[in-house]
C-alpha positions in Angstrom: -23.1 96.8 45.6 -22.8 93.1 45.2 -20.7 93.6 42.3 -18.9 96.4 43.8 -17.9 93.8 46.9 -16.5 91.7 44.0 -14.0 94.5 42.4 -12.9 94.9 45.7 -11.9 91.4 46.6 -10.6 90.7 43.4 -8.4 93.7 43.9 -7.3 92.7 47.1 -6.5 89.2 45.6 -4.3 90.8 43.0 -2.3 92.7 46.0 -1.4 89.6 47.9 -0.5 87.6 45.1 2.0 90.6 43.8 3.7 90.1 47.7 3.3 87.0 47.3 5.5 86.8 44.1 7.4 89.2 45.6 8.4 87.3 48.3 9.0 83.8 45.9 11.1 86.0 43.6 13.0 87.1 46.4 13.3 83.4 48.1 14.9 82.0 44.6 16.8 84.6 44.2 18.4 84.4 47.4 18.6 80.3 46.9 20.3 80.9 43.4 22.5 83.6 45.1 23.6 81.6 47.8 24.0 78.7 46.0 26.3 79.8 43.7 28.1 81.4 46.8 28.3 77.8 48.3 29.8 76.5 45.2 32.1 79.4 45.0 33.4 78.7 48.8 33.5 75.3 48.4 36.2 75.5 45.3 37.6 78.1 47.1 38.2 76.3 49.9 39.5 72.9 47.8 42.1 76.1 45.9 43.4 76.8 49.4 43.6 73.7 50.7 45.2 72.5 48.1 47.9 75.0 48.5 48.6 74.7 51.6 49.9 71.2 51.2 51.7 72.1 47.7 53.6 74.4 50.1 54.0 71.7 52.6 55.8 69.4 50.2 58.0 72.2 48.7 59.2 73.9 52.3 62.6 71.6 52.2 63.6 73.8 49.2 62.7 77.0 50.6 59.9 79.1 51.0 60.1 81.1 48.2 60.1 77.4 46.5 57.2 76.8 48.5 55.0 79.8 47.8 55.8 79.4 44.3 54.8 76.1 44.2 51.2 77.2 46.1 50.4 80.0 44.2 50.8 77.1 41.3 48.1 74.8 42.8 45.9 77.3 43.7 45.4 78.7 40.2 45.1 75.5 39.2 42.0 74.9 41.3 40.5 78.8 41.3 40.8 80.4 38.0 40.4 84.3 37.4 37.0 84.9 36.5 35.8 81.1 38.3 32.3 81.2 38.2 32.1 84.8 37.6 33.7 86.2 40.4 34.6 89.7 40.4 38.4 89.6 41.9 39.9 87.3 43.9 42.9 87.5 46.3 45.2 86.0 43.9 48.3 84.8 44.8 46.8 84.0 47.9 48.0 85.3 51.7 50.4 82.7 52.7 52.0 83.0 55.9 54.9 80.6 57.1 54.9 79.8 61.1 56.6 77.8 63.4 54.4 75.6 66.1 55.9 74.7 69.6 57.9 71.6 68.3 59.3 73.5 65.5 57.3 71.9 62.9 56.5 74.1 59.7 52.7 75.6 59.5 51.9 76.9 56.8 48.5 78.6 56.8 47.1 80.0 53.0 43.7 82.2 53.3 42.0 83.8 50.0 38.8 86.5 49.2 36.9 86.0 46.6 33.9 88.5 45.6 30.7 87.6 43.9 28.4 89.4 42.0 24.6 89.0 43.1 22.0 88.9 40.2 18.6 88.5 42.4 19.6 90.1 46.0 20.7 93.2 44.2 17.3 94.0 44.8 17.9 94.2 48.7 20.8 96.2 48.6 23.1 93.8 48.4 25.2 93.9 45.1 28.0 91.8 46.1 28.5 88.6 48.7 32.4 88.6 50.2 33.0 84.3 50.9 36.7 83.8 52.2 38.5 80.5 52.8 41.7 79.3 55.3 43.7 76.3 55.5 46.1 75.2 57.5 49.1 72.5 57.0 52.2 71.6 59.1 54.8 69.8 58.2 56.3 67.7 60.5 59.7 67.6 61.2 60.9 64.1 59.6 64.4 62.0 60.5 65.1 60.4 57.1 67.8 57.5 56.5 68.2 57.0 52.3 69.7 54.0 51.6 71.3 53.5 48.2 72.8 50.5 46.1 75.1 51.2 43.8 76.3 48.2 43.1 78.0 47.4 39.2 74.4 46.0 37.6 73.2 50.0 37.9 76.6 51.3 36.1 75.0 52.4 32.6 72.1 54.2 34.4 73.5 55.9 37.6 74.0 59.2 36.4 69.9 59.1 35.9 70.1 57.5 39.5 72.0 60.3 41.2 70.0 62.7 39.1 66.6 61.6 40.5 68.3 60.8 43.8 69.4 64.5 44.0 66.2 65.8 43.4 64.7 64.0 46.1 66.8 65.1 48.7 66.1 68.5 48.1 62.7 67.7 48.9 63.9 67.9 52.6 64.7 71.0 54.7 68.0 71.4 55.7 67.3 73.4 58.8 65.1 70.8 60.5 65.1 67.6 59.1 67.3 65.3 59.7 69.0 62.9 56.3 71.8 60.4 56.6 73.2 58.9 53.5 74.0 55.3 53.1 75.4 53.7 49.8 75.8 49.1 49.8 76.8 47.4 47.2 79.7 44.9 48.2 80.4 46.7 51.4 78.3 49.7 52.9 79.0 52.9 53.7 77.6 55.9 55.7 78.7 58.8 53.5 76.4 61.4 56.0 75.6 60.3 59.6 72.5 61.1 60.8 73.0 64.6 62.8 72.8 63.4 66.7 73.5 66.9 67.8 70.6 69.3 66.5 68.2 69.3 63.6 68.9 69.9 59.8 71.4 68.7 57.6 74.1 69.3 55.3 72.6 69.0 51.9 75.2 70.6 50.0 77.7 67.9 51.3 75.1 64.8 50.5 74.4 66.1 47.2 78.3 66.1 46.6 78.7 62.7 47.7 75.7 61.5 45.3 76.9 63.4 42.2 80.5 62.2 43.2 79.5 58.2 43.7 79.9 55.8 40.9 78.9 52.1 41.1 81.5 50.1 43.2 82.5 47.4 40.1 81.0 44.6 41.4 77.7 42.5 41.3 77.1 42.1 45.0 74.2 43.5 46.6 74.4 43.7 50.2 70.8 45.2 51.6 70.5 43.8 54.8 74.0 45.6 55.5 72.3 48.9 54.0 69.2 48.5 56.4 71.4 47.6 59.7 73.7 51.0 58.6 70.1 52.8 57.5 68.1 51.9 61.3 71.2 51.9 63.3 71.6 56.3 61.9 67.6 56.5 62.7 68.8 54.6 66.2 71.2 57.6 67.4 69.2 60.1 67.5 68.3 60.9 71.5 64.9 59.7 71.8 64.1 62.9 73.5 65.1 65.2 70.1 63.9 62.3 67.8 61.1 63.6 64.7 57.6 62.8 64.8 58.2 60.5 61.5 61.5 58.4 61.6 61.6 56.5 57.8 64.0 54.6 55.9 64.0 54.9 52.3 65.2 52.2 50.4 66.7 52.5 46.7 67.6 48.9 44.9 67.7 47.0 41.3 68.3 43.8 42.2 67.5 41.1 45.3 69.8 40.8 48.1 72.9 38.3 47.5 75.1 39.1 50.3 75.6 39.3 53.9 78.3 39.9 56.8 79.4 37.0 59.1 82.3 36.0 61.2 84.0 33.1 58.5 86.8 30.8 59.3 88.9 30.5 55.6 91.2 28.3 54.5 94.0 29.4 52.8 93.4 30.3 49.2 96.5 31.7 47.2 97.3 34.7 47.8 95.9 34.3 51.4 97.1 32.3 54.5 93.5 32.0 55.7 92.2 32.3 58.7 89.2 34.0 60.8 87.6 36.7 59.1 84.9 39.3 59.3 83.0 40.3 56.1 80.9 40.1 53.0 80.5 36.6 51.7 78.3 37.4 48.3 76.9 35.4 45.9 76.0 35.0 42.2 72.5 35.8 41.0 71.1 32.7 39.7 69.2 31.6 37.2 70.5 33.7 34.0 67.4 35.9 33.3 67.8 38.7 30.0 71.7 39.8 30.7 71.8 39.4 34.3 72.6 36.1 36.8 73.6 32.4 35.4 73.2 29.3 35.3 76.6 27.9 37.5 76.5 30.2 40.2 79.5 30.6 43.1 79.8 32.2 46.3 82.3 34.1 46.8 84.4 36.0 50.0 85.3 37.6 52.3 84.5 41.2 51.5 85.2 44.2 53.4 81.8 45.0 55.4 82.0 48.7 56.1 83.8 52.2 55.6 84.7 51.7 51.2 83.6 50.8 48.2 84.3 47.6 45.9 87.4 45.1 47.3 89.4 46.9 49.6 92.1 45.6 52.1 92.4 44.4 55.0 90.7 42.2 54.9 89.9 40.5 51.3 89.3 37.2 50.5 87.8 37.7 47.7 89.8 34.7 45.9 88.2 32.4 47.9 85.6 31.3 45.5 83.7 28.3 45.4 83.9 28.7 41.2 81.2 28.8 38.7 78.8 25.4 39.1 75.6 24.5 37.8 75.3 22.4 41.5 73.9 25.2 43.5 75.0 22.7 46.8 78.4 22.8 46.0 80.3 23.6 48.7 83.0 26.4 48.8 86.7 24.4 49.5 88.0 27.6 50.8 85.1 28.5 53.3 83.1 25.1 53.6 80.9 26.6 56.5 78.5 29.8 57.2 78.2 30.5 60.8 74.5 30.7 62.2 74.0 34.1 62.8 75.1 37.3 60.7 77.6 40.0 62.6 77.7 43.6 62.7 80.8 45.0 63.9 79.8 48.9 63.2 77.6 50.6 64.7 76.9 54.2 66.2 73.9 53.5 68.4 73.9 51.8 71.7 72.1 48.8 73.0 71.4 47.6 69.0 71.9 44.5 68.3 74.7 43.3 66.6 74.3 39.5 65.2 71.2 37.7 63.6 69.8 34.2 63.1 70.4 33.4 59.4 67.3 31.7 59.3 63.9 32.3 61.1 61.0 30.2 61.3 58.3 30.5 58.2 61.9 31.7 56.1 64.0 30.2 52.7 65.2 26.9 54.7 68.7 27.0 55.2 69.5 22.8 55.1 72.2 20.4 57.0 73.1 22.6 59.4 75.2 20.9 62.2 74.2 23.3 65.0 77.6 25.1 64.9 76.6 26.5 61.3 75.2 25.3 57.8 77.0 24.2 54.4 78.7 27.3 52.7 77.1 26.3 49.6 75.0 28.9 46.9 71.4 27.5 47.9 72.2 28.6 51.7 74.1 30.7 51.3 71.9 33.2 48.9 68.6 32.3 50.9 70.5 33.8 54.1 71.0 37.1 52.4 67.4 37.3 51.5 66.5 35.9 54.8 68.5 38.9 56.7 67.3 41.8 54.7 63.7 40.9 56.0 64.6 40.1 59.4 66.4 43.0 60.1 64.0 45.4 58.2 61.4 43.8 60.5 63.7 44.4 63.7 63.7 48.3 63.0 60.3 48.5 62.2 59.6 46.6 65.5 62.4 48.5 67.1 60.6 50.4 70.6 63.7 52.3 72.2 62.7 55.0 69.8 59.9 57.9 70.4 58.3 57.0 67.3 58.2 53.5 65.1 60.3 53.5 62.1 58.4 53.1 58.7 60.0 52.0 55.7 59.7 52.3 52.1 61.2 50.9 48.9 61.8 51.8 45.8 63.1 48.8 42.7 63.9 49.9 39.9 63.8 47.7 36.4 62.5 44.8 35.1 64.0 42.1 36.4 62.5 42.5 39.9 59.3 41.6 38.5 60.9 38.1 36.9 61.2 34.8 39.2 64.9 33.8 40.4 66.7 32.1 43.6 65.8 29.0 44.9 62.7 30.1 45.8 61.7 31.5 42.6 60.7 34.8 43.6 60.5 38.4 42.4 62.3 40.9 44.0 59.5 43.1 44.0 58.0 40.5 46.6 61.2 40.8 48.8 61.0 44.9 48.6 57.4 44.3 49.6 58.1 42.5 52.7 61.0 45.0 53.7 58.7 47.3 53.5 55.6 45.7 55.0 53.6 47.0 52.4 49.9 46.0 53.0 49.9 44.0 49.8 52.5 41.8 51.1 51.6 37.9 52.3 53.4 38.6 55.5 52.1 42.1 56.3 52.3 42.7 59.8 49.5 44.9 60.9 51.2 45.6 64.3 54.2 47.4 63.0 54.0 50.6 60.9 53.0 50.6 57.2 55.1 51.4 54.4 54.8 50.8 50.8 56.6 49.8 47.5 57.3 51.5 44.7 58.3 50.4 41.2 60.5 52.5 38.7 60.2 50.6 35.1 63.3 52.6 33.8 64.7 55.5 34.4 62.6 57.6 32.8 60.0 56.9 36.0 62.5 57.2 38.9 61.8 61.2 39.2 58.1 60.3 39.6 58.3 57.5 42.1 60.7 59.2 44.2 58.6 62.3 44.4 55.5 59.8 45.2 57.7 58.5 48.0 58.3 62.3 49.1 54.3 62.7 48.6 53.5 59.9 51.3 56.0 60.9 53.8 54.7 64.6 53.7 51.1 63.1 53.6 51.7 61.0 56.8 53.3 64.6 58.0 50.0 66.7 58.1 
């Protein structure tokens, strides 16, 4: 009987061990299958997230283009047969809709079917895994401010091509885009739409493709920024987009500014009061740019036409090349205390800004009514004003949203020290953008960013990076 009981207990133990092993294998299998499902779920979610963002970036080129971009990105992130899935909804389902404020909402979803291994024992041959993502592409009001000074002449075809691609990123039915071009004078080629949403993409692209450099070396950055700011301000605050942006492209540092001047007779002109642009040579010579004998010349038309156009034009009123950077221009001996901007379309925008603000590049020997007009004062004033006006645009609280500034510089000369302060053009563009890397970054204003293209082959990528930044802010 004792022997019989021993055999009975051993048999019972085997039963319990068998049941435990079955349960252990079952739980292990469940963990393996569910763990694999979790990994597939995470990657499917990543794929639809990336696809939704891609569609948001591409919506300006139309729904078909946005859909194609989303599909491509989805395939990269979740290729066919990933981790042994039997099937996946590819292309994913993409739905375009509008939010209450007309923003574009893109919803991307997909479903994958995963064959199980151990869970088959429990009757579960497959697992269905779904993922969905949604991106909101908010509306954008954009002033695109483009330098077309003569220093760009050999590269301007490539500049135009990259600028045209940048414009194509924006939705002509919903976004607003203004085009401002500047060199010696500043021209609003395509005003911003103040009566509704959208912009005439064909007109803007035609203006870019048909443009040329203006034949001068003047870079009126301050005036270009002023016009771009003015365009954004002209949209009624009740209908402004949630994101307001100025994008400034240039290949050089500011060297010109607009003001009211008293001009002495300079043949063939009789002289008198004049409002317009005073411009300076780039100094010192760096590579094939600039000169060691700079001059101050004026006064050229500030708005509405390219180049040296009359009236009023006093472009013969030049100090002439001179190694003395404090040689006073005999024809325009004095500069005013402030700039002057008579042309604007928005109400209550300031029309004058001081040529010097504490902490900026100094203007010397001021009299209380003006400054001597020599290269050092005039060039420092041009640089000061570009930063002052950019700061005023970012600090403007008249609109529903703050204004952000992004700058794009082209060419290695922007990284060379020049000017009275022996500074780089890149550092000026960083301050204009309020880039966090700038020494004068203001955390109380909207943060911008400076982008750099060493040559024209990098322009398209740089413009795309700005587009991506704008879209990221729009999510």
